[in-house]
N, C-alpha and C positions, 0 to 999 in steps of 0.2 A: 250199346256197349256197357252201360252201367250194370245190366243184368249179368254180363260176363264176369264182372268183378265179384258178384255174389258166389260164383263157383270157386273163387280163390280163397275161401275161408279155410283156414288150417285148423284141424282138430287134433288135439293131443290128449291121450288118456293119462291122467295123473292119479296119485293115491286119493285125492279129494274129489275125483270125478273127471268129467270131460272138460277140457279147456279149449276154447276157440280163439284163434288169432286172426286178426284182420290186418293186412298191410304191414308197414307202409309199402305202397306200390310206387315204384319209380320207373319212368321211361322217358328217354329223351334222345337227342342226337346232336352231334357237333358237325360243323361244316368247316373245311379247310380249303382255301384256294391259294395256289401258288402260280406265278406267271409261267406260262408255257406248259402247265400240267393240268390234267383232268382234276376237277374238284373231288374232294374226298368227303363222304358222309360216313360217320361212325355212330352206331347206336350204343346207348349205355342204359343201365338200370337193372331191375330185377324181374322184369316181365318182358316177354317177347311175343309179338304177334306171330301167329302161325296159321296154317290152313284149318286147324281145329279151334281157333279162337285165341285167347290170351293164355299163355302158360307161364307160371312163376318159376323162378329158378331158386336154388338154395342160397346162392350168393349174388349180391348186386354186382353188376359189371361196372367197374370204375371208368371214368373219363381218362383216355390215354392219348398222348401226343408222341409220335415217333418221328424224329428228325434224322434223315440220312445224310451224312457228310461223306466226303471222299473216302476216308479210311475208317470211319466208325459210325455207329448209331448212338443217338442220345434218345432215351425214352423217359417221358415224364408221366407219372401216374398219380391221380388224385385219390387219396385214401383218408378222407376226413374222419377224425375221431379215433383212429386206430393207433395203438402203441407200436413203436418200432419192433419190439420183441415179438409181436404177434404177426408180423409180415413174413411169409415164406416165399422164397424165390427158387425156381428151377430153370437154369439156363442150358439150352441144348444148342446144337450147331445152327439151327435155323429158326428157333423159337424161344420165347420166354414165358413161363407160367408163373402167375402171381396169384397168391391166395392168402387170406387172413384167417387166423385162428382166434377169433374174437367175437363178441356179441354182434358187432357190425361185420357181417360176412361179405367179403368181396372176392370175386374170382374173375380172372381174365387170362386167356391164352393169346399171346401176340405172335403172329407169324411174320418173319422178316423176309425181305426179298433178296438177301445175300446171306451167305454162310458167315458165321462169326466164330471167334475163338472163345469158348466158354470160360477158359482159364483167365482171360483178360477182363472179365466182368468186374466192374466197380459199381457199388451202390451206396447211396446216401439217402437219408430220410430226415426231412425238416418240415415242421408245420403242416403235416398231412400230405406232403408231396414226396413221392419216391422218385429219385433220379438215378437212372442207370446209364453207364457208358460201356459200350460193347465194341471191341475192335473187330473190323471185318477181316476175313481171311482172304488172302490173295487167291484169285481164281486159278484153278489148276490148269496148266497148259497141257495140251495133248502131246502125244509122242508119235511121230511118224513111224510107221512100220512098213518095211520093205516086203514085198510079196516075192516069194521064191518061185 
């Protein structure tokens, strides 16, 4: 595996010549277990194992915790060292995209298991922790159609 990291050297051409960048490389996982539910494993970091070896990404994947309550989702995202003004959020009906426009690049697309009301989204950021509250939409009820 160490030889695979040598392939992750990034070269950039600058006016003063070629600049090489190494790492930092971050890879890990979190484990969540709740009574009566399957355990959840989530990967995070800026490299991902694949069938071609290890592949770096442009942004590090932050550690995320999604809590599903009866009528809303609470999402907690670790973004250490990032200023609030550099965090960009895009909330859709069934997903949340989080990215940072900072030296410390983070990126995460979170897919939710229920539809939400994007207009209800509330976000706060304190001590490197982004907290989102997203109201769930009521499930649409079907309409019975009589056949002529």
